[in-house]
Backbone as XML, in Angstrom:
<?xml version="1.0"?>
<chain id="A" units="angstrom">
  <residue number="1" name="GLU">
    <atom name="N" x="-18.479" y="-18.186" z="-1.623"/>
    <atom name="CA" x="-17.413" y="-17.951" z="-2.579"/>
    <atom name="C" x="-16.563" y="-19.211" z="-2.675"/>
  </residue>
  <residue number="2" name="LEU">
    <atom name="N" x="-16.450" y="-19.717" z="-3.857"/>
    <atom name="CA" x="-15.669" y="-20.930" z="-4.044"/>
    <atom name="C" x="-14.268" y="-20.659" z="-4.571"/>
  </residue>
  <residue number="3" name="GLU">
    <atom name="N" x="-14.080" y="-19.518" z="-5.201"/>
    <atom name="CA" x="-12.797" y="-19.249" z="-5.832"/>
    <atom name="C" x="-12.130" y="-17.990" z="-5.285"/>
  </residue>
  <residue number="4" name="VAL">
    <atom name="N" x="-12.276" y="-17.744" z="-4.005"/>
    <atom name="CA" x="-11.676" y="-16.565" z="-3.399"/>
    <atom name="C" x="-10.243" y="-16.882" z="-3.008"/>
  </residue>
  <residue number="5" name="LYS">
    <atom name="N" x="-9.350" y="-15.968" z="-3.349"/>
    <atom name="CA" x="-7.949" y="-16.115" z="-2.965"/>
    <atom name="C" x="-7.599" y="-14.989" z="-2.018"/>
  </residue>
  <residue number="6" name="GLN">
    <atom name="N" x="-6.863" y="-15.319" z="-0.974"/>
    <atom name="CA" x="-6.417" y="-14.293" z="-0.049"/>
    <atom name="C" x="-5.016" y="-13.856" z="-0.440"/>
  </residue>
  <residue number="7" name="ALA">
    <atom name="N" x="-4.742" y="-12.574" z="-0.259"/>
    <atom name="CA" x="-3.421" y="-12.045" z="-0.586"/>
    <atom name="C" x="-3.101" y="-10.891" z="0.352"/>
  </residue>
  <residue number="8" name="THR">
    <atom name="N" x="-1.833" y="-10.751" z="0.652"/>
    <atom name="CA" x="-1.391" y="-9.610" z="1.443"/>
    <atom name="C" x="-1.136" y="-8.440" z="0.503"/>
  </residue>
  <residue number="9" name="VAL">
    <atom name="N" x="-0.978" y="-7.266" z="1.056"/>
    <atom name="CA" x="-0.639" y="-6.102" z="0.231"/>
    <atom name="C" x="0.676" y="-6.363" z="-0.491"/>
  </residue>
  <residue number="10" name="ASP">
    <atom name="N" x="1.642" y="-6.951" z="0.200"/>
    <atom name="CA" x="2.928" y="-7.274" z="-0.438"/>
    <atom name="C" x="2.734" y="-8.186" z="-1.645"/>
  </residue>
  <residue number="11" name="ASP">
    <atom name="N" x="1.842" y="-9.164" z="-1.532"/>
    <atom name="CA" x="1.572" y="-10.060" z="-2.665"/>
    <atom name="C" x="1.000" y="-9.290" z="-3.852"/>
  </residue>
  <residue number="12" name="LEU">
    <atom name="N" x="0.136" y="-8.336" z="-3.569"/>
    <atom name="CA" x="-0.535" y="-7.593" z="-4.631"/>
    <atom name="C" x="0.397" y="-6.655" z="-5.382"/>
  </residue>
  <residue number="13" name="VAL">
    <atom name="N" x="1.393" y="-6.137" z="-4.699"/>
    <atom name="CA" x="2.277" y="-5.152" z="-5.342"/>
    <atom name="C" x="3.683" y="-5.674" z="-5.596"/>
  </residue>
  <residue number="14" name="ALA">
    <atom name="N" x="3.904" y="-6.953" z="-5.379"/>
    <atom name="CA" x="5.251" y="-7.510" z="-5.532"/>
    <atom name="C" x="5.808" y="-7.314" z="-6.936"/>
  </residue>
  <residue number="15" name="HIS">
    <atom name="N" x="4.965" y="-7.315" z="-7.948"/>
    <atom name="CA" x="5.419" y="-7.192" z="-9.333"/>
    <atom name="C" x="5.523" y="-5.743" z="-9.800"/>
  </residue>
  <residue number="16" name="VAL">
    <atom name="N" x="5.127" y="-4.799" z="-8.940"/>
    <atom name="CA" x="5.142" y="-3.384" z="-9.311"/>
    <atom name="C" x="6.523" y="-2.796" z="-9.024"/>
  </residue>
  <residue number="17" name="GLU">
    <atom name="N" x="7.086" y="-2.154" z="-10.025"/>
    <atom name="CA" x="8.406" y="-1.542" z="-9.871"/>
    <atom name="C" x="8.278" y="-0.210" z="-9.132"/>
  </residue>
  <residue number="18" name="VAL">
    <atom name="N" x="9.106" y="-0.024" z="-8.121"/>
    <atom name="CA" x="9.135" y="1.241" z="-7.392"/>
    <atom name="C" x="9.905" y="2.235" z="-8.240"/>
  </residue>
  <residue number="19" name="ARG">
    <atom name="N" x="9.270" y="3.361" z="-8.564"/>
    <atom name="CA" x="9.898" y="4.324" z="-9.466"/>
    <atom name="C" x="10.292" y="5.616" z="-8.772"/>
  </residue>
  <residue number="20" name="GLY">
    <atom name="N" x="10.034" y="5.735" z="-7.514"/>
    <atom name="CA" x="10.390" y="6.969" z="-6.820"/>
    <atom name="C" x="10.171" y="6.826" z="-5.336"/>
  </residue>
  <residue number="21" name="SER">
    <atom name="N" x="10.502" y="7.870" z="-4.619"/>
    <atom name="CA" x="10.278" y="7.859" z="-3.177"/>
    <atom name="C" x="9.939" y="9.275" z="-2.729"/>
  </residue>
  <residue number="22" name="ASP">
    <atom name="N" x="9.239" y="9.365" z="-1.625"/>
    <atom name="CA" x="8.847" y="10.656" z="-1.075"/>
    <atom name="C" x="9.953" y="11.201" z="-0.190"/>
  </residue>
  <residue number="23" name="ASP">
    <atom name="N" x="10.033" y="12.517" z="-0.132"/>
    <atom name="CA" x="10.953" y="13.097" z="0.842"/>
    <atom name="C" x="10.310" y="12.961" z="2.221"/>
  </residue>
  <residue number="24" name="ALA">
    <atom name="N" x="11.047" y="13.287" z="3.251"/>
    <atom name="CA" x="10.574" y="13.080" z="4.625"/>
    <atom name="C" x="9.288" y="13.857" z="4.910"/>
  </residue>
  <residue number="25" name="ALA">
    <atom name="N" x="9.193" y="15.080" z="4.403"/>
    <atom name="CA" x="8.002" y="15.899" z="4.669"/>
    <atom name="C" x="6.756" y="15.281" z="4.038"/>
  </residue>
  <residue number="26" name="ALA">
    <atom name="N" x="6.870" y="14.829" z="2.788"/>
    <atom name="CA" x="5.727" y="14.207" z="2.114"/>
    <atom name="C" x="5.340" y="12.905" z="2.802"/>
  </residue>
  <residue number="27" name="ALA">
    <atom name="N" x="6.327" y="12.111" z="3.178"/>
    <atom name="CA" x="6.051" y="10.847" z="3.866"/>
    <atom name="C" x="5.343" y="11.100" z="5.192"/>
  </residue>
  <residue number="28" name="MET">
    <atom name="N" x="5.733" y="12.166" z="5.875"/>
    <atom name="CA" x="5.118" y="12.488" z="7.157"/>
    <atom name="C" x="3.645" y="12.873" z="6.965"/>
  </residue>
  <residue number="29" name="ILE">
    <atom name="N" x="3.369" y="13.670" z="5.941"/>
    <atom name="CA" x="1.985" y="14.072" z="5.666"/>
    <atom name="C" x="1.146" y="12.865" z="5.265"/>
  </residue>
  <residue number="30" name="LYS">
    <atom name="N" x="1.671" y="12.028" z="4.377"/>
    <atom name="CA" x="0.922" y="10.857" z="3.911"/>
    <atom name="C" x="0.681" y="9.856" z="5.027"/>
  </residue>
  <residue number="31" name="GLY">
    <atom name="N" x="1.582" y="9.795" z="5.986"/>
    <atom name="CA" x="1.440" y="8.853" z="7.093"/>
    <atom name="C" x="0.583" y="9.372" z="8.232"/>
  </residue>
  <residue number="32" name="ASP">
    <atom name="N" x="0.201" y="10.627" z="8.171"/>
    <atom name="CA" x="-0.593" y="11.240" z="9.230"/>
    <atom name="C" x="-2.042" y="10.744" z="9.139"/>
  </residue>
  <residue number="33" name="ALA">
    <atom name="N" x="-2.632" y="10.426" z="10.268"/>
    <atom name="CA" x="-4.014" y="9.929" z="10.297"/>
    <atom name="C" x="-4.994" y="10.947" z="9.722"/>
  </residue>
  <residue number="34" name="ARG">
    <atom name="N" x="-4.659" y="12.226" z="9.788"/>
    <atom name="CA" x="-5.554" y="13.247" z="9.235"/>
    <atom name="C" x="-5.683" y="13.112" z="7.723"/>
  </residue>
  <residue number="35" name="MET">
    <atom name="N" x="-4.640" y="12.560" z="7.078"/>
    <atom name="CA" x="-4.699" y="12.374" z="5.627"/>
    <atom name="C" x="-5.796" y="11.376" z="5.264"/>
  </residue>
  <residue number="36" name="ALA">
    <atom name="N" x="-6.001" y="10.372" z="6.098"/>
    <atom name="CA" x="-7.069" y="9.398" z="5.842"/>
    <atom name="C" x="-8.427" y="10.101" z="5.815"/>
  </residue>
  <residue number="37" name="GLU">
    <atom name="N" x="-8.622" y="11.065" z="6.698"/>
    <atom name="CA" x="-9.882" y="11.807" z="6.723"/>
    <atom name="C" x="-10.029" y="12.677" z="5.478"/>
  </residue>
  <residue number="38" name="VAL">
    <atom name="N" x="-8.950" y="13.297" z="5.043"/>
    <atom name="CA" x="-8.978" y="14.106" z="3.817"/>
    <atom name="C" x="-9.372" y="13.231" z="2.632"/>
  </residue>
  <residue number="39" name="LEU">
    <atom name="N" x="-8.765" y="12.052" z="2.526"/>
    <atom name="CA" x="-9.066" y="11.138" z="1.427"/>
    <atom name="C" x="-10.498" y="10.617" z="1.509"/>
  </residue>
  <residue number="40" name="ARG">
    <atom name="N" x="-10.947" y="10.309" z="2.716"/>
    <atom name="CA" x="-12.324" y="9.826" z="2.894"/>
    <atom name="C" x="-13.319" y="10.872" z="2.395"/>
  </residue>
  <residue number="41" name="ARG">
    <atom name="N" x="-13.094" y="12.119" z="2.772"/>
    <atom name="CA" x="-14.000" y="13.190" z="2.338"/>
    <atom name="C" x="-13.960" y="13.371" z="0.826"/>
  </residue>
  <residue number="42" name="ALA">
    <atom name="N" x="-12.768" y="13.283" z="0.249"/>
    <atom name="CA" x="-12.635" y="13.457" z="-1.202"/>
    <atom name="C" x="-13.379" y="12.357" z="-1.950"/>
  </residue>
  <residue number="43" name="VAL">
    <atom name="N" x="-13.255" y="11.121" z="-1.482"/>
    <atom name="CA" x="-13.941" y="10.001" z="-2.137"/>
    <atom name="C" x="-15.450" y="10.137" z="-1.965"/>
  </residue>
  <residue number="44" name="ARG">
    <atom name="N" x="-15.894" y="10.419" z="-0.747"/>
    <atom name="CA" x="-17.336" y="10.543" z="-0.482"/>
    <atom name="C" x="-17.972" y="11.666" z="-1.291"/>
  </residue>
  <residue number="45" name="ALA">
    <atom name="N" x="-17.206" y="12.718" z="-1.559"/>
    <atom name="CA" x="-17.739" y="13.851" z="-2.314"/>
    <atom name="C" x="-18.082" y="13.460" z="-3.748"/>
  </residue>
  <residue number="46" name="HIS">
    <atom name="N" x="-17.515" y="12.357" z="-4.228"/>
    <atom name="CA" x="-17.757" y="11.936" z="-5.607"/>
    <atom name="C" x="-18.730" y="10.766" z="-5.723"/>
  </residue>
  <residue number="47" name="VAL">
    <atom name="N" x="-19.231" y="10.283" z="-4.589"/>
    <atom name="CA" x="-20.214" y="9.201" z="-4.606"/>
    <atom name="C" x="-21.595" y="9.828" z="-4.770"/>
  </residue>
  <residue number="48" name="THR">
    <atom name="N" x="-22.316" y="9.395" z="-5.789"/>
    <atom name="CA" x="-23.654" y="9.926" z="-6.032"/>
    <atom name="C" x="-24.661" y="8.779" z="-6.078"/>
  </residue>
  <residue number="49" name="LEU">
    <atom name="N" x="-25.905" y="9.126" z="-5.892"/>
    <atom name="CA" x="-26.946" y="8.109" z="-5.979"/>
    <atom name="C" x="-27.111" y="7.681" z="-7.435"/>
  </residue>
  <residue number="50" name="PRO">
    <atom name="N" x="-27.293" y="6.400" z="-7.658"/>
    <atom name="CA" x="-27.447" y="5.906" z="-9.027"/>
    <atom name="C" x="-28.767" y="6.363" z="-9.640"/>
  </residue>
  <residue number="51" name="THR">
    <atom name="N" x="-28.735" y="6.569" z="-10.941"/>
    <atom name="CA" x="-29.946" y="6.985" z="-11.652"/>
    <atom name="C" x="-30.439" y="5.913" z="-12.614"/>
  </residue>
  <residue number="52" name="GLU">
    <atom name="N" x="-29.655" y="4.884" z="-12.794"/>
    <atom name="CA" x="-30.061" y="3.799" z="-13.691"/>
    <atom name="C" x="-29.578" y="2.476" z="-13.108"/>
  </residue>
  <residue number="53" name="PRO">
    <atom name="N" x="-30.135" y="1.367" z="-13.551"/>
    <atom name="CA" x="-29.737" y="0.072" z="-13.003"/>
    <atom name="C" x="-28.297" y="-0.274" z="-13.363"/>
  </residue>
  <residue number="54" name="CYS">
    <atom name="N" x="-27.738" y="-1.139" z="-12.558"/>
    <atom name="CA" x="-26.386" y="-1.637" z="-12.805"/>
    <atom name="C" x="-26.525" y="-3.059" z="-13.352"/>
  </residue>
  <residue number="55" name="VAL">
    <atom name="N" x="-25.819" y="-3.337" z="-14.426"/>
    <atom name="CA" x="-25.857" y="-4.671" z="-15.015"/>
    <atom name="C" x="-24.486" y="-5.312" z="-14.830"/>
  </residue>
  <residue number="56" name="VAL">
    <atom name="N" x="-24.485" y="-6.468" z="-14.200"/>
    <atom name="CA" x="-23.248" y="-7.216" z="-13.984"/>
    <atom name="C" x="-23.268" y="-8.409" z="-14.926"/>
  </residue>
  <residue number="57" name="VAL">
    <atom name="N" x="-22.243" y="-8.523" z="-15.751"/>
    <atom name="CA" x="-22.165" y="-9.610" z="-16.726"/>
    <atom name="C" x="-21.036" y="-10.541" z="-16.323"/>
  </residue>
  <residue number="58" name="ARG">
    <atom name="N" x="-21.350" y="-11.812" z="-16.293"/>
    <atom name="CA" x="-20.325" y="-12.823" z="-16.038"/>
    <atom name="C" x="-20.616" y="-13.994" z="-16.952"/>
  </residue>
  <residue number="59" name="GLY">
    <atom name="N" x="-19.761" y="-14.151" z="-17.951"/>
    <atom name="CA" x="-20.000" y="-15.197" z="-18.931"/>
    <atom name="C" x="-21.288" y="-14.908" z="-19.675"/>
  </residue>
  <residue number="60" name="SER">
    <atom name="N" x="-22.168" y="-15.888" z="-19.726"/>
    <atom name="CA" x="-23.438" y="-15.704" z="-20.438"/>
    <atom name="C" x="-24.554" y="-15.207" z="-19.512"/>
  </residue>
  <residue number="61" name="ARG">
    <atom name="N" x="-24.237" y="-14.992" z="-18.248"/>
    <atom name="CA" x="-25.254" y="-14.543" z="-17.290"/>
    <atom name="C" x="-25.192" y="-13.035" z="-17.094"/>
  </residue>
  <residue number="62" name="ARG">
    <atom name="N" x="-26.358" y="-12.448" z="-16.838"/>
    <atom name="CA" x="-26.458" y="-11.011" z="-16.582"/>
    <atom name="C" x="-27.334" y="-10.802" z="-15.349"/>
  </residue>
  <residue number="63" name="TRP">
    <atom name="N" x="-26.846" y="-10.016" z="-14.431"/>
    <atom name="CA" x="-27.630" y="-9.649" z="-13.258"/>
    <atom name="C" x="-27.909" y="-8.160" z="-13.325"/>
  </residue>
  <residue number="64" name="ARG">
    <atom name="N" x="-29.165" y="-7.802" z="-13.159"/>
    <atom name="CA" x="-29.557" y="-6.383" z="-13.187"/>
    <atom name="C" x="-29.982" y="-5.993" z="-11.775"/>
  </residue>
  <residue number="65" name="VAL">
    <atom name="N" x="-29.319" y="-4.969" z="-11.247"/>
    <atom name="CA" x="-29.671" y="-4.447" z="-9.925"/>
    <atom name="C" x="-30.360" y="-3.101" z="-10.145"/>
  </residue>
  <residue number="66" name="PRO">
    <atom name="N" x="-31.629" y="-2.996" z="-9.766"/>
    <atom name="CA" x="-32.368" y="-1.750" z="-9.995"/>
    <atom name="C" x="-31.748" y="-0.569" z="-9.238"/>
  </residue>
  <residue number="67" name="ALA">
    <atom name="N" x="-31.923" y="0.627" z="-9.779"/>
    <atom name="CA" x="-31.349" y="1.836" z="-9.184"/>
    <atom name="C" x="-31.814" y="2.033" z="-7.743"/>
  </residue>
  <residue number="68" name="TYR">
    <atom name="N" x="-33.084" y="1.716" z="-7.452"/>
    <atom name="CA" x="-33.570" y="1.922" z="-6.086"/>
    <atom name="C" x="-32.850" y="1.009" z="-5.090"/>
  </residue>
  <residue number="69" name="GLU">
    <atom name="N" x="-32.473" y="-0.200" z="-5.511"/>
    <atom name="CA" x="-31.719" y="-1.086" z="-4.626"/>
    <atom name="C" x="-30.294" y="-0.572" z="-4.451"/>
  </residue>
  <residue number="70" name="LEU">
    <atom name="N" x="-29.700" y="-0.077" z="-5.523"/>
    <atom name="CA" x="-28.365" y="0.506" z="-5.425"/>
    <atom name="C" x="-28.371" y="1.702" z="-4.483"/>
  </residue>
  <residue number="71" name="ALA">
    <atom name="N" x="-29.421" y="2.515" z="-4.558"/>
    <atom name="CA" x="-29.524" y="3.687" z="-3.685"/>
    <atom name="C" x="-29.558" y="3.273" z="-2.219"/>
  </residue>
  <residue number="72" name="GLU">
    <atom name="N" x="-30.213" y="2.157" z="-1.921"/>
    <atom name="CA" x="-30.254" y="1.666" z="-0.541"/>
    <atom name="C" x="-28.868" y="1.249" z="-0.069"/>
  </residue>
  <residue number="73" name="ILE">
    <atom name="N" x="-28.068" y="0.705" z="-0.976"/>
    <atom name="CA" x="-26.718" y="0.249" z="-0.635"/>
    <atom name="C" x="-25.789" y="1.434" z="-0.421"/>
  </residue>
  <residue number="74" name="VAL">
    <atom name="N" x="-25.882" y="2.404" z="-1.341"/>
    <atom name="CA" x="-25.002" y="3.571" z="-1.275"/>
    <atom name="C" x="-25.405" y="4.427" z="-0.098"/>
  </residue>
</chain>
Protein backbone atom coordinates (compact mmCIF):
# COMPACT_ATOMS: atom_id res chain seq x y z
CA GLU A 1 0.00 0.00 0.00
CA LEU A 2 1.51 3.26 -1.07
CA GLU A 3 -1.26 5.65 -0.13
CA VAL A 4 -2.46 4.36 3.22
CA LYS A 5 -3.19 6.96 5.88
CA GLN A 6 -3.47 6.13 9.54
CA ALA A 7 -6.11 7.84 11.66
CA THR A 8 -7.44 7.55 15.17
CA VAL A 9 -11.14 7.25 15.90
CA ASP A 10 -11.03 10.87 17.10
CA ASP A 11 -9.60 11.92 13.72
CA LEU A 12 -12.37 10.11 11.88
CA VAL A 13 -15.23 11.66 13.83
CA ALA A 14 -13.78 15.08 14.63
CA HIS A 15 -16.01 16.77 12.04
CA VAL A 16 -19.18 14.98 13.18
CA GLU A 17 -21.52 17.08 15.30
CA VAL A 18 -22.73 15.41 18.50
CA ARG A 19 -26.51 15.68 18.46
CA GLY A 20 -27.48 13.81 21.59
CA SER A 21 -26.36 11.74 24.51
CA ASP A 22 -27.44 8.52 26.17
CA ASP A 23 -28.85 8.34 29.64
CA ALA A 24 -26.85 6.36 32.20
CA ALA A 25 -28.82 3.14 31.68
CA ALA A 26 -28.35 3.16 27.89
CA ALA A 27 -24.66 4.01 28.24
CA MET A 28 -24.23 1.13 30.67
CA ILE A 29 -25.86 -1.35 28.27
CA LYS A 30 -23.87 -0.10 25.27
CA GLY A 31 -20.63 -0.28 27.24
CA ASP A 32 -21.25 -3.82 28.43
CA ALA A 33 -19.08 -6.48 26.77
CA ARG A 34 -22.20 -8.60 26.21
CA MET A 35 -23.43 -5.96 23.76
CA ALA A 36 -20.44 -6.72 21.52
CA GLU A 37 -21.60 -10.34 21.34
CA VAL A 38 -25.17 -9.27 20.50
CA LEU A 39 -23.86 -7.06 17.69
CA ARG A 40 -21.51 -9.77 16.42
CA ARG A 41 -24.39 -12.24 16.16
CA ALA A 42 -26.62 -9.68 14.45
CA VAL A 43 -23.97 -8.89 11.82
CA ARG A 44 -23.08 -12.55 11.24
CA ALA A 45 -26.75 -13.42 10.77
CA HIS A 46 -26.80 -11.18 7.69
CA VAL A 47 -23.61 -12.46 6.06
CA THR A 48 -24.42 -14.86 3.24
CA LEU A 49 -22.36 -16.76 0.74
CA PRO A 50 -21.97 -14.90 -2.55
CA THR A 51 -23.85 -16.17 -5.58
CA GLU A 52 -22.17 -14.05 -8.23
CA PRO A 53 -18.71 -12.57 -8.79
CA CYS A 54 -17.67 -9.29 -7.26
CA VAL A 55 -16.31 -6.64 -9.61
CA VAL A 56 -14.02 -3.98 -8.18
CA VAL A 57 -13.56 -0.91 -10.38
CA ARG A 58 -10.76 1.56 -9.88
CA GLY A 59 -10.28 4.08 -12.63
CA SER A 60 -10.09 2.22 -15.92
CA ARG A 61 -9.20 -1.10 -14.27
CA ARG A 62 -11.65 -3.82 -13.26
CA TRP A 63 -10.93 -6.79 -11.04
CA ARG A 64 -13.37 -9.70 -11.01
CA VAL A 65 -13.33 -12.03 -8.02
CA PRO A 66 -15.24 -15.25 -8.73
CA ALA A 67 -18.02 -16.27 -6.33
CA TYR A 68 -16.17 -19.46 -5.32
CA GLU A 69 -13.16 -17.40 -4.17
CA LEU A 70 -15.42 -15.02 -2.26
CA ALA A 71 -17.06 -18.02 -0.58
CA GLU A 72 -13.63 -19.17 0.62
CA ILE A 73 -13.01 -15.74 2.14
CA VAL A 74 -16.41 -15.45 3.80
